[in-house]
N, C-alpha and C positions, 0 to 999 in steps of 0.2 A: 615524192608524189603526195605525201600527206601535207607537206608544206604548201604545195600548189592548191590542193583541195581546200585547205584551211583559208588561204588567201581569197579564193573564189567565194567561199561560204561567207567569210567576214564582209567582203565587199557587198554581196547580195543582201546580207542581213542589214548592213548599215544603210543601203539604199531603201530597203523596205521600212526600216525604222524611221528614217528621215521623212519618207512619204507619209507614214502613219502619224508622226509627230506634227508635221505641217498640216495634215488634214484636221487633226484634233485641235490644233492651235487656231486654224481658220474658223472651225465651228464655234469654238469658244469666243473668238473675236466677233463673229456674226451675232451670236447670242447676246454678247455684251452691247453691241451696237443697237440691236433691237430693243433691249431693255432701256438703254439710254434714250433712244428716240421716243419710246413710249412715255418715259418720265417727263421728257421735255414737252411733248404734246399735251399730256395731262396737266402739266404746270401752266402752259399757255392757256388752255381752255378754262382751267379753274380761275386763273386771273381775269380772263375776259368776262366770264360769267359774273364774278364778284363785282367787277367794275360796272357792268351794265346794270346789275341789280341795285347798286348803291347810287350811281350817278344818273342812270337813265331808267327809272321805273317804267314798267309797261302794264297793260291791262286797263280795265274800265271801272274798277271799283273805287268807292270812297268809304264813308262810314256806313256800314250796313246795320239794320235794326231787326230784332226778332223778339217775339213775345213768348214767355214761358209761363203757362198757367200752373200755379203751385197747388191750389186748393181743390181743383176739380179736374176730371178727365175732360178732354175736348168734347166728347159726346155725352157728357153727363148734364142732366137738367139742374138748373140752379133754382133753389126754393126760397121762400120768404124767411127772414130772420137768419139767413145764412151769411157767412162772410166769404168774400171772393178775393183771393190773393193772386197776384201775378207779378212777374219780373219783366223788366225791359232790358235787353242786353244789346249793347252797342259794340261793334267790332270795327276798328279802323283797318280795313283790308287794302287801302290804297297806298300810294307811295309818299305821302306827306303827313305832317302833323296837323292836328286841329286844336286850336287853343281855346275854343269856346263853343262847345256843343250844348244844346238844350233839348229837353224832352217835354212834350206836352201830350196829355191824354184826354180824349173825348169819350167818356163812357156812355152806355145806354142810360136812359132816364131812370130806370129802376135801380140804379146803383148810386149810392151816396158815399163819398170818400170819407174814410175813417182816419187813415194815416198814410204817410209815405216816407221813404228814405231816399232822398234824391238831391243831388247838388244842382244849384241853379245854373252854374257854368261849369262844364265838364271839360277837362284837358285830356285829349286823346292823342298820345304820341303814335307814330306809325307802328302798326302791329299790336297796339294796345287794345284793351277792352274795358267796359264799364257796365255794371249792373245796378239798375234802380228798382226799388221795391214799392209796391202799392197794395193797399188793403181797402176794400169797399164793403159796405153793408148793403144787403139785398132788401129792397122795399118796393111796394107797388106792383108786384107781379100779378098777372091776370088770374082771375078766378074762374069757377065753373068748369074746372077740368081742362081749360084751354091752355095752350102754350103760346109763347111770344118769343120772337127772335130779335136780337139786338146786336149791333156791331161795336166792338171795342176798338176805337181808332187811335192809334199811337203814332206820333210824328216826331222826328228828330230834325233839328236845324243845326247846321254846323258851318264854320268858316273853312274854306279849302282853297287849294290852288292847283293849277295845271302848269307844268313846265316842259318845254321842248327845246333841246339844244341840238342844232344841226349845222351842217356845212352851208356856207353861203359864198357869194362872190363879191369881190371888191376890185377896184382898179379902173382902167380906162380902155374899153374894147376898141380895137382898130376897125374891124369890118362888120361886127355883129353886135347889135345893141340888146340882145336877149341872152340871159344867163339862166340855163335850165338847171336849177339846183336839185330837182328831183333825180337827176342822173348822178349826183355826187354820192360818195360812199355812205351807206347806212341811213340815208334820209328816208327811203321808203319803209325800211324796217322799223325805224323809230316812230314814224307817223302811223303806219298801218296797224300796229299792235297797241295803240293807245299810249298814254303817258302816266298810268297809275292813278287815274282820277275819272269821275263821272262826266266831266267836260273834256271833250276830245278836240285837240288841234288837228283837224283832218287834212289840211293842206297849207303850204306856204309857197307862194309863187313870187319869184323875183324877176324884175326887168330893169332896164336902164333908160333914163330919159336925159336928153341933152339940156343943160342949163348953162348958157354962156359958153365958156371954154371947158366946162366940166361935164362929165358923164355921171349922173347921179343914180344910185340904186334906189329902187322902190320895192315895197313888199306888200303883197295882199295875203292876209291871214284869215282863214276860215275856221270857225269853231262849230262843233256839233255836240248835242247832249245825247248821251248813249241810252240812258234809262228813261224810256218814254213816259212812264207813269209818275215820274218825280217832278218837282218844281224847282226853279232856279230863282233866286232873289238877289236884290242889290244889297251889298254891304253899305249900311247907312249909319255912320258915326256910332259904331258899337251896338246898334240895335239889330239883333240877330233875326234874319228872315223877316224884317219889318219894313222893308223898302216899299215905296209906292209904285215902283216900276221894276221890271225884271232886267237887271243890268249887271255889269261887271267892271272891274278895273284891270289895267294891264301895264306891263313894263317890257320893253325890248332893249337888248344890249347887243351892240354890233362891234365891229373891228375897232380895236384901240380904246375900248371903254365908252364909245358913243352910245347914249341912252335916250329913251323917252319913257316917262312914267306918268300915266294919266292922273295919278294922285297928287302930282306936283303942279302948281300953277307957275306961269311964266314961260319964257322962251327956252326951248330945249334943243337937243341936237337933231331931232327929227320933227317934221310936221306930220301929225297923225290925225285921222278922222275916222269915225267920230270921236270927239274928246270924251263923251260920255256914252259909250255904246250900250246897246240893249240886245237881248235875245229875241229873235222873231220866230214865230211859228209858221212853218210852211203848210199851206192849205192842202196840198196833195199828199204829203207824206206825214204831216203832223210832227215833223222833226222840229226841235228847237235849235236855231242856228244863230251865229253871230259873225260879224265881219269887221276887220280892221285894215285900214290902208295907211301906210307910213312911207314918207319920202325923206331921205337925208337932206339936210339943208345944203345949199350949193357950196357955201364956204367951208363945210365940213368934209366935202367929197375929196377923194384922192386924186392927185395929179399924175400918179404913176401910170405908164402905158402897159396894156396887157392885163388880162383878168387873173387875179390870184384868189386862192381859196382862203376863206376866213370862217369865223364862227358867229352864228346868230342864235341868241337865246330869247325865247318868248315865254313870259310868265303871265298867267291869267289868275285874278283874284276874285272870289265870289263867295256868297253864302248859298248853301245848297240845302234843300229840304227833301226828305223822303219819308214815306209812311207805310205802315202795315195795318191791316184790319182783320180782326178775329171775330167770327160770328159766334154768339152765345145763345143758348136756349133757356128761357125762364118759364117756370110753371108752378102751380100749387102742388102741395105734397100729394 
């Protein structure tokens, strides 16, 4: 009797133990899988973010400027025979390097420059900053207990670029001569969130035109200036912000290394116009805009049938100027 009872007990216990073991094992297995999936997702997201930050900068900032008054409070009156000290700070908050930035100051007439600590050409790498120092003597302030206000206008000019790399189309369409690259992966995101510069490539439209037995891709590229109170100037043989017209240079790179560079003379892979583009101001919005049209030369077009995805890179080169103004109050003691 005891033997039968023991056998029944042992079998029941073994079944219970096995169920409990399997349950614990499955729970551990599920936890392990959850942890593994979490690590994989985090790794993928981290890699994606790093790649986008490095290769595809976003935003609309370039080199930003700020004034720091050292010798006075902002609300403090400035009196004769005083000295007025201030610093100009530049921060490269955009996605590209600036090799030659310059600072110019237009003080009120009652200030006479005594000294300054300032480089003529400032190299500002991405995420870098620079501080210039100025000291002025206070002369010619109003008398008779009156006060006078004047603006300290400070301006920075710097060379910069805007770059956009997106999907495009190549090949020979059979039934449709339109390739809507806006529908391709990531185009809208990369365009809509800026390219890490104050000049914004706001749209790239591609279409096809028949040239002989080839179907040739064409691109219409539109630019916009995001910071409406700033100025854009033409790069002119190293003269920073000194061009006679407000223009820019550009380079496009297409499938297989086909390129056009407005800085190079002679026949290239694309026919682009205008060759020397300018920024125009819209009367209704006051926006500063630019436009480029490029068509691949017929002999460079692909003979393959069917549309294939490829890469288009657009680079815009320009000098850019921005300024800040600080109002000062001058008075007798």
